[in-house]
N, C-alpha and C positions, 0 to 999 in steps of 0.2 A: 210489736203493734196487735192489739187485740183485735177481736173480729169486730166489733163496734168500729173501731177506727180504719177497717178496711173500704174505703172510699177510693174511688178514681185519683182526687187530688190529693190523698194522704200517700198515695201509691207512688206518683209523680216525685212529690216531695222528698220521699224515702230515697228514689232513685236519685235525687239530685244530691241528697247528703251522702250517697255512694257513690260520688264522683262520676255517675252515671252508668256505674256496674249494674247488672241486671242477673237477680237469680233464678232459679228453675220457675219457682211459685210465682214471682213477678213477671216472669216471661208469659204464663198463663194468664195471668191477670191482664196483662197489657193486651194479649190477644183478644180479649172480651171487651175490654173497654176502649182501647186504641188500635184496632187490627192493621192499620196502615202505618204505624209508627216503625218507622225503619231503624233497625238494629245492625249490628256488626256482631259477626261470628268470627271470632278467632280461634282457629284451629292449630291442633299442635304441627300439623306438616302442611297441609293445603294453605293457599293465600286465604287472608281475611276475605269476608264475604258480606255484603250488605243483604240484608233480608228482612221484608213485613213482619211485624209482630207475629202475626196470625200464621206464617210458614215456619217460623224459626223451630218448633218442636218437631215438624216432618223432616225439615232440611237437616237437623241435626242426627234425629234416627237414619235418614239416608246415608248422610255422610260416614256414620259410624258403621252402620252394616254394609254397605257398598263401597265406600272408599278405604275403609279400614282406619279411618283417622279418629281422632278425640276433639273433644272442644276443651278449650283453656277458659276462655271466658266469653261473655255476651256483653254489649253494652252499646249504650249511644253515642254517637259521635260528639266530639267538643261542639261542633255548629250547632247541632240540634239541643244538645244541653243548654247552650246560650240561650236559644230562641226559648225554651221551657222555662228558663230562669227571667228571661224578660217578661214572657206572657203570664207568669206566677207574681209578677212583682218583686222577685227576689235576684236581680242583677245587683252588681257592685259598681253600678256606674257612678 
């Protein structure tokens, strides 16, 4: 994605194309555009954890430093992904 393509809509479409997976840069963008979006953090050892986009970076830092864990992935739940597809007119109904 080029700098000119960096819009909230393109961000969501890219995440949908990635089957809901969110990378570190996209987490930052989600925190700006959609701060209340609920994401799941999959830890190496701790149980999975739901977290608002605006809190993900802080929670990851906290989990890595205080709990001594690491992040395996961050993603939207399948329910949230399905709703996003419906809202954007991308559902496969």
